[in-house]
N, C-alpha and C positions, 0 to 999 in steps of 0.2 A: 570916040566917045560912045557911039551907038553899039560898037562891038563889045566894049567894056561892060556897058549896062546889060547887054544881052547875056554876057557870060556870068556876071556877078549879081545881076538883078538889082543893083544899086549903083548910084554914081560914085566916082572915086573918093570924094570927101567923106561919104558915109562909110565906105569900106575902111578907110584909114581910121576913122573915129571908132568903129567897131573893133578894129584890131587893137587899138589902144585900150579899150575896155576889156577885151579878151586877155591882154597881157596882165593888167592889174588884177582882174578876177582870178586868173590862174595863180598869182602869188598868194592870194587869200585862200583859194580853194585847196592848194597843196598843203596848207597848214591846218585849216579848220573846216574845210568844205564850204559849200554855199556859193560856188562860182556862178551857178545858174541864176542866183538872185540878181546879179548884174547883167549877165549876158542875154537872157531871154527878154527882159523888158527893153533892153537897149535895141535888140533886133526888131522887136515889135514897133518901137518908136521910129526906127529907120524905115518901116514900111512892110516888114515881112508879115505874112499871115501867122497867127498863133501856132498852128500845127507845124509850119515850116520853121518857125523860130525854135521850137522844142526839138525838132528833128535835126536841124543844123547844129544846135547846141550839143547834141550827143556826139557829133563828129568832132567838133572843136574840143569838147570836154575829154574825149578819148585821148587826144594828143596830150592834153594837160596832165591827166592822171598817169599816162604812160611815162611822161617825163619825170614827174615827182616820184613815182614808184621806182623808176630806174635809179634816181639819185639816192633814195632810201635803201634800195637793195645793195648798191655799191658801198654803202656805209655798214652793211651787214645787219640791218634792222628788220628785214622781211624774212619770215620763216615760211618759205614757199611750200615746203613739205607738209607742215602742219596745216597750212591754209589751202592746200590743193583741193580738198573736197568742197570747201566753202567757195572756192573760185569757180569750180564747175557748176555748183548749185546756183551761184549768183548769176552766172552767164545765162543759164536756162531760165531761171525765174524772171530775170529782167526782160528777156525776150517775150515771155508770156505777158508780162506787165505792159510792154509796148503794144502788143496785140489788143489787150483789154482797153488800153487808153484810147484806141480808135473805135471802140464799140460801146464802152460804158462811161456814163458821166462821172466825174470825180467830185460831185457835189459834197458828199459826206466828208471826204478827206479834206476838202478846202475849209470845212468848218472846224474840224477837230485838230488838224496838224499844227496850227499856230499855238494852241494851248499845250500840246506835247512839247513843242520846241521851247516854249517859255519854261516849262517844267524842267527840261534838260539843262537850260541855262542856269536855273536856280540850283539844280543838283550839282553842276560843275562848280558854281560859285561858292557853294556852302560846304562842299566835301573836302575835308583836309587830307583825305587819303589819295586824291588824284595827284600823284607825283610821278617821277620817272622810275621809282622803285617798283619792282614786280610785287604783286599781291597774290592772295590765295586763289587758285584756279577753281572756279565753281562749275565749269562746263568744259569737258574735253573737246578736242577738235572735231570728232565725228558728230556728237550731238549738236554742236554749234552749226556744223555744215547742214544738218538735217532740219533743225528747228529754228535757227535764228537767221542765218544768211539768206535763205530763200524769201521769207516775207519782206525783209529789208530791200532785197534786190528787186522783188516784184514791185514794191512801192516806188523804187527808184525809176524803174521803167515805166510805171503807170502814171506817176505824178511828179516825184523828183525832189522837191526842196527838202534838204536835211538828210538825204540818204547817206551821205558820207559821214555825217555827224552821228547817225544811228549806229553805223558800223563802229565808229570810234568809241562811243559810250559802251556798247556791248562788249567790245574787245577789252576794255578796261575793267568793267564790272563782272563779266562772266569768264573771260579767258585769262584774267589776271595780269594783263600786260601793263607795263608802265606807259605813261602818257605819250612819249615820243615813239616808242615801239608800236603803240596802238594806232597812232596817226599814220605811221608807215604802212602797217598791214591793212588799215582802212583804205588807203590809196590803192593797194594791191587788189583788194576786193572791188573797189570802184572801177578798176580797169575792166573787170569781168562784167559788172553791171552796165557800164557804158557800152561796152562792145556788144553785149547781148541785145540791148535796146537798139543799138545802131544797126545790127544785122537785120532787124525787122523794118526799121525806118528806111533802110537803104532801098527797099523795094516798094515803098509807099508812094513815091512820086512827089513827096513833100520836101525832100532834102535838097538844099542848094549846095551842090558839091564844091564848086570853085570857091564860093564864099567860105564854106566850112573849112576847106583846106588852108586858106589864108589865115583865118582866125585861129585854126589849130596850130599853125606855125608860131603865131604870137603867143598862144597859150603854152606851147612847149618851152619857150624861153622864160616866160613868167613863172611857170611851175618850178623850173630849176632854181630860180632865185628864192622862191618861197620855201622849198624843201631844204635848201642849204641854210636858210635862216632858222628853220625849225631845228635842224641838226645842231646849229651853233648855240641856240638859246634854250632848247628843250621845253620843259613844262612851263617855264617862266614866260614863254611867248605863246605856246599852244593853248594853255588853259584860258587866259583872258580873251584870246581871239575866238575861241569856241563860244565863250559866253556872248561876246559882241555879235558874232555872225548869227548865232542861233536866235538872239533877240531881234536882230534886224530882219531875219527871214520871217519870224513870227509877226512882227509889226507890218511888214510888207503884205503878208497874206491877210492879216486882220483888216487892214485899211483898203483892201481891194473891194471894189463895188459889188463883186459877186459874193462876198462874205456878209453874213447877217450884221456883223458889227460895222463893217464899212458902209453897208446900205443904211443902217440906222444913223450913223454919223452924218450921212449925206441927206438925211430926212426922207429916205425911201421907205 
């Protein structure tokens, strides 16, 4: 038992519970993003320090997005050539974001991001054009790689909640992709942003490697199930799940005691 705890930093029952959470979170994340909404609070409740929870989540999340991206790629939905520039930009920007996260308070982002997520949820709910049909391309791959992918990836490395959703929305509205193809390519870019942040957190001393690998294995299998469900149901599944997950992420952030709304509700 002592050897197990020294390796995983947690008792066996906590690791099993976190693996179950990771599995379920990966199913949701592979379709609509937001896996960190479940994973990070669960790890903190289990006793991990906040920075270690975020760092370890980047390791387990990388397994999940690799698995879902692989499933989407095998279905022919990822255009790796068109997304190549965005992939590189996302990797670099997320690494910079991870560095900034260890130096700069995320106070302003904590305040405004919930409202952005609620706006995205409303947009997805009210837009009849969000289907699996391709739409007009408003931004070519290179401008997208230079102007859109880096700030989203930086945000993903710096703060995180909703990063995959932002990729998804911009791929639909700017790149003209259908909903399922946008979800697939968003996961491809999430591989880069997770890996970029992970590359920096790997040297921070905060990452719990053994725990992250076990949770990553659970995420790998959960993500396969979620991606296959998205391929089967398409926009009929992805669109409502994006609305639900975006709304839940927003509410989770709003009711956090560090947010002015959460503090006000608690009488602070």
